[in-house]
ZALUMMAR-113927 format. One line per field, with one value per residue (C-alpha): residue number from 0; x, y negated, z. Coordinates in nm, 2 decimals. Last residue first. Layout:
dotor	[NUM_...]
u	[X_...]
v	[Y_...]
w	[Z_...]
REM end
This chain:
dotor	[171_170_169_168_167_166_165_164_163_162_161_160_159_158_157_156_155_154_153_152_151_150_149_148_147_146_145_144_143_142_141_140_139_138_137_136_135_134_133_132_131_130_129_128_127_126_125_124_123_122_121_120_119_118_117_116_115_114_113_112_111_110_109_108_107_106_105_104_103_102_101_100_99_98_97_96_95_94_93_92_91_90_89_88_87_86_85_84_83_82_81_80_79_78_77_76_75_74_73_72_71_70_69_68_67_66_65_64_63_62_61_60_59_58_57_56_55_54_53_52_51_50_49_48_47_46_45_44_43_42_41_40_39_38_37_36_35_34_33_32_31_30_29_28_27_26_25_24_23_22_21_20_19_18_17_16_15_14_13_12_11_10_9_8_7_6_5_4_3_2_1_0]
u	[-3.60_-3.24_-3.26_-3.35_-3.05_-2.81_-2.98_-2.93_-2.56_-2.50_-2.69_-2.45_-2.14_-2.02_-1.72_-1.38_-1.23_-1.40_-1.20_-0.88_-1.01_-1.07_-0.73_-0.56_-0.73_-0.62_-0.26_-0.25_-0.35_-0.07_0.18_0.09_0.09_0.45_0.57_0.42_0.56_0.90_0.93_1.28_1.38_1.38_1.01_1.11_1.37_1.13_0.85_1.07_1.17_0.82_0.68_0.94_0.79_0.42_0.49_0.64_0.35_0.10_0.28_0.24_-0.13_-0.19_-0.02_-0.24_-0.55_-0.47_-0.41_-0.74_-0.93_-0.79_-0.88_-1.22_-1.34_-1.33_-1.58_-1.85_-1.60_-1.39_-1.67_-1.80_-1.46_-1.40_-1.73_-1.64_-1.29_-1.43_-1.64_-1.34_-1.13_-1.42_-1.45_-1.07_-1.05_-1.35_-1.16_-0.84_-1.01_-1.21_-0.91_-0.68_-0.96_-1.01_-0.64_-0.65_-0.40_-0.54_-0.67_-0.58_-0.20_-0.18_-0.48_-0.34_-0.18_-0.48_-0.70_-0.50_-0.56_-0.93_-0.93_-0.75_-1.00_-1.28_-1.16_-1.13_-1.48_-1.64_-1.46_-1.56_-1.92_-1.91_-1.78_-2.00_-2.34_-2.45_-2.81_-2.82_-2.70_-2.33_-2.45_-2.58_-2.25_-2.06_-2.27_-2.20_-1.83_-1.80_-2.00_-1.74_-1.44_-1.50_-1.39_-1.03_-1.02_-1.18_-0.94_-0.64_-0.77_-0.81_-0.45_-0.32_-0.53_-0.38_-0.03_-0.05_-0.06_0.21_0.34_-0.01_0.03_0.38_0.28_0.00]
v	[1.90_1.98_2.33_2.17_1.94_2.23_2.42_2.13_2.09_2.46_2.42_2.14_2.32_2.49_2.70_2.59_2.76_2.51_2.24_2.40_2.34_1.97_1.94_2.10_1.85_1.57_1.69_1.75_1.39_1.25_1.50_1.44_1.06_1.08_1.33_1.14_0.81_0.96_1.10_0.95_0.92_0.59_0.65_0.97_0.79_0.50_0.75_0.94_0.62_0.48_0.80_0.85_0.59_0.66_1.03_1.02_0.81_1.05_1.35_1.19_1.12_1.47_1.61_1.40_1.48_1.85_1.82_1.63_1.89_2.18_2.00_1.89_2.22_2.27_2.30_2.03_1.76_1.83_1.87_1.52_1.35_1.57_1.45_1.08_1.15_1.30_0.99_0.77_0.94_0.91_0.53_0.49_0.67_0.48_0.15_0.29_0.38_0.05_-0.17_0.01_-0.01_-0.38_-0.44_-0.31_-0.07_0.06_0.40_0.76_0.78_0.48_0.59_0.93_0.86_0.67_0.95_1.20_0.99_0.98_1.36_1.39_1.15_1.35_1.66_1.49_1.35_1.66_1.89_1.67_1.66_2.03_2.12_1.89_1.98_1.98_2.05_1.69_1.59_1.56_1.35_1.06_1.00_1.05_0.78_0.54_0.63_0.57_0.25_0.12_0.27_0.03_-0.25_-0.12_-0.15_-0.49_-0.61_-0.48_-0.66_-0.98_-0.94_-0.92_-1.22_-1.43_-1.31_-1.42_-1.13_-0.96_-0.76_-0.61_-0.34_-0.23_-0.25_0.00]
w	[3.00_3.09_2.92_2.59_2.60_2.66_2.38_2.14_2.23_2.15_1.83_1.72_1.84_1.53_1.61_1.46_1.16_0.93_1.09_0.95_0.59_0.65_0.82_0.52_0.29_0.52_0.53_0.16_0.09_0.31_0.19_-0.17_-0.11_0.03_-0.23_-0.53_-0.40_-0.36_-0.71_-0.77_-0.41_-0.22_-0.12_0.07_0.29_0.36_0.43_0.68_0.85_0.85_0.99_1.27_1.51_1.44_1.43_1.78_1.90_1.74_1.89_2.24_2.18_2.05_2.36_2.59_2.39_2.43_2.81_2.85_2.64_2.85_3.18_3.06_2.92_2.55_2.27_2.33_2.43_2.12_1.87_1.90_1.86_1.56_1.40_1.45_1.31_0.99_0.92_1.02_0.74_0.49_0.54_0.53_0.20_0.06_0.14_-0.01_-0.34_-0.36_-0.28_-0.53_-0.79_-0.72_-0.76_-1.11_-1.24_-1.57_-1.49_-1.56_-1.48_-1.25_-1.05_-1.00_-0.65_-0.53_-0.67_-0.47_-0.15_-0.25_-0.26_0.08_0.24_0.08_0.25_0.58_0.58_0.43_0.67_0.97_0.87_0.78_1.13_1.33_1.19_0.82_0.93_1.07_1.42_1.31_1.01_1.23_1.42_1.09_0.92_1.21_1.21_0.84_0.87_1.11_0.92_0.63_0.87_0.85_0.48_0.48_0.75_0.55_0.24_0.44_0.57_0.21_0.11_0.39_0.30_-0.06_-0.30_-0.50_-0.20_-0.14_-0.41_-0.30_0.07_0.00]
REM end
């Protein structure tokens, strides 16, 4: 993204980042609704993460199949953020319904530590990869592949929508 934002004034670049991040809000709202439909938690997360991977690939392929227009870059990345947050909203629903508090807290703690390590190492690794001949393809391929892999792995989890409904019915 910095390559595409570098030709814009700073104020416009920040506006684009705000638009992309704001697209997560309707993604979370839609995900919150979708987990209660017949799709359930697993399919909602799988769809969100799978589409994030697909739009990551479209971002990579855009130069091959489209003329490079800034609007296309903005559209693809905004939809990517939307789908990512859609998947996250479903995952944040599955977690509390699947694991006891102590296990869940330990898992979230480990994930938080690994996210910090990844946040520190990511720019270094990405910088090294981008300096290679096919660096952009490798970086976006890893990014997209990770989301697609996450969507597939979610399908191994147990669906908790019906379990939550049973718990609500027994309270009444």
